[in-house]
BAZA-265733 format. One record per residue (C-alpha): residue in three letters; x, z, y. Coordinates in steps of 0.2 Angstrom, whole numbers, padded with zeros to 4 digits, always signed. Layout:
ALAXZY
...
***
This chain:
MET-0210-0199-0218
ASN-0195-0193-0228
ASN-0185-0204-0219
LEU-0191-0197-0202
PHE-0186-0181-0210
PHE-0169-0184-0215
LEU-0168-0192-0197
LEU-0171-0178-0187
ILE-0160-0164-0198
PHE-0146-0177-0194
THR-0149-0177-0177
VAL-0149-0158-0177
ILE-0134-0157-0188
LEU-0124-0170-0175
SER-0129-0161-0159
SER-0123-0144-0167
CYS-0107-0150-0170
ARG-0101-0151-0151
GLU-0091-0138-0144
VAL-0099-0125-0132
ALA-0092-0124-0116
VAL-0085-0107-0112
PRO-0079-0103-0095
ARG-0061-0097-0092
PRO-0057-0079-0086
LYS-0053-0078-0067
GLY-0035-0078-0065
TYR-0023-0075-0051
PHE-0011-0083-0041
ARG+0009-0079-0045
ILE+0015-0068-0031
ASP+0034-0072-0029
LEU+0042-0057-0021
PRO+0061-0057-0013
GLU+0075-0045-0017
HIS+0075-0029-0008
GLU+0085-0030+0007
TYR+0084-0018+0023
ILE+0090-0016+0040
ALA+0090-0001+0051
PHE+0076+0005+0062
ASN+0084+0017+0075
SER+0072+0017+0089
ASP+0082+0004+0098
PHE+0063-0005+0100
ARG+0056-0003+0120
GLN+0040+0004+0113
VAL+0047+0019+0103
ALA+0064+0024+0112
ASP+0058+0040+0111
LEU+0056+0044+0093
PRO+0069+0054+0084
LEU+0072+0047+0068
SER+0080+0031+0059
PHE+0077+0024+0042
GLU+0079+0006+0034
TYR+0065-0005+0033
PRO+0063-0023+0023
VAL+0070-0037+0032
TYR+0056-0047+0025
GLY+0045-0034+0036
LYS+0042-0035+0055
ILE+0039-0021+0066
SER+0025-0021+0077
PHE+0014-0009+0088
GLU-0005-0007+0091
PRO-0009-0012+0110
VAL-0006+0002+0122
ALA-0023+0006+0125
TYR-0027+0010+0107
ALA-0011+0018+0102
GLU-0002+0035+0103
PRO+0016+0036+0106
GLY+0024+0037+0087
TRP+0012+0025+0082
PHE+0018+0009+0073
ASN+0018-0003+0059
ILE+0029-0013+0046
GLU+0018-0031+0044
PHE+0022-0041+0030
PRO+0011-0056+0034
ALA+0016-0067+0019
TYR+0008-0053+0008
LYS-0008-0049+0021
ALA+0001-0030+0020
ARG+0005-0019+0033
ILE+0012+0000+0032
TYR+0005+0010+0044
LEU+0018+0024+0050
THR+0014+0038+0064
TYR+0027+0051+0070
LEU+0022+0067+0077
ASP+0030+0081+0084
ILE+0025+0098+0079
LYS+0020+0110+0092
ASN+0014+0124+0081
ASP+0002+0113+0073
ILE+0008+0109+0056
ASP-0007+0115+0048
THR-0017+0103+0058
LEU-0007+0090+0055
MET-0007+0094+0037
GLU-0027+0095+0036
GLN-0028+0078+0045
THR-0015+0070+0033
TYR-0026+0077+0019
ARG-0043+0069+0027
LEU-0033+0053+0032
ASN-0025+0052+0014
ILE-0035+0060+0001
LYS-0052+0064+0007
ASN-0057+0046+0013
HIS-0051+0037-0004
ILE-0055+0052-0017
THR-0074+0044-0023
LYS-0065+0028-0026
ALA-0051+0033-0035
ASP-0048+0035-0053
ALA-0033+0045-0050
ILE-0021+0053-0037
ASN-0002+0056-0042
GLU+0008+0066-0031
GLN+0027+0067-0031
MET+0034+0080-0020
ILE+0049+0076-0009
ILE+0061+0089-0006
ASP+0079+0085+0001
PRO+0085+0101+0009
GLU+0102+0094+0014
ARG+0092+0082+0026
LYS+0078+0093+0030
ILE+0066+0080+0022
PHE+0051+0089+0013
GLY+0033+0080+0007
ILE+0021+0072-0005
LEU+0022+0052-0010
TYR+0003+0050-0016
ASP-0001+0036-0028
LEU-0020+0030-0028
LYS-0025+0022-0043
GLY-0041+0011-0045
SER-0049+0002-0033
THR-0045+0010-0016
ALA-0042+0003+0001
THR-0023+0011+0000
ALA-0012+0013-0016
VAL+0003+0023-0008
GLN+0003+0036+0005
PHE+0016+0048+0011
PHE+0020+0061+0023
VAL+0036+0070+0025
THR+0043+0084+0039
ASP+0057+0096+0041
SER+0042+0109+0043
THR+0048+0115+0062
LYS+0050+0099+0075
HIS+0045+0084+0064
PHE+0031+0074+0057
PHE+0031+0056+0047
ARG+0017+0050+0038
GLY+0013+0031+0033
SER+0002+0021+0023
LEU+0001+0004+0015
TYR-0014-0007+0017
PHE-0017-0024+0011
PHE-0029-0038+0022
ALA-0040-0041+0005
GLU-0051-0036-0009
PRO-0046-0021-0017
ASN-0043-0026-0036
PRO-0029-0014-0043
ASP-0025-0027-0057
SER-0020-0043-0045
LEU-0012-0030-0031
ALA-0001-0020-0044
PRO+0014-0030-0043
VAL+0014-0030-0026
ASN+0009-0011-0025
GLU+0023-0008-0034
PHE+0036-0020-0024
PHE+0029-0010-0008
ARG+0031+0006-0017
LYS+0050+0003-0019
ASP+0051+0000+0000
ILE+0042+0015+0004
ILE+0052+0026-0006
HIS+0069+0018+0002
ILE+0061+0022+0019
ILE+0060+0040+0015
GLU+0076+0040+0007
THR+0085+0032+0021
LEU+0075+0043+0034
LYS+0086+0055+0046
TRP+0080+0065+0061
LYS+0088+0065+0077
ASP+0089+0084+0083
***
């Protein structure tokens, strides 16, 4: 009986010494980002020949247009297929409707994302020399978009854009890519010129 008792205790001790498998935390793939380089967009594209603006956009991006049946004049995109990202851009002429355009932009940019955003930071854009005024929005949290902007000269031109990824919004894994494309958006704004 004693031998059986010692054998049972010995078996319990041996079985309790094994390592317990602990699942590894979820990891993310490393994303290699290119150097920032830019080329000119100056409305030489057939689909947007009438747009009165120019700016520089990333060389690793590709200008694309929605099918004519869906798009309005002035709607175009910068595609980044390698990163499953797109910057949606819209140029509009102001026709005594700047208040309407501002309200539309607010609804598109902020109101639709405010329930998911942990925070929305606004950076004012003021460049009287180039007649460029607007706001750059940084949306924090699990939002569909992390960076949006609009700029205007307040009388003739209105230009807005937003960055979207074709992936589940995960702020941790998308943070480096969001910051990378945020710099590109800032460069677009800094090189923007109206053609009057």
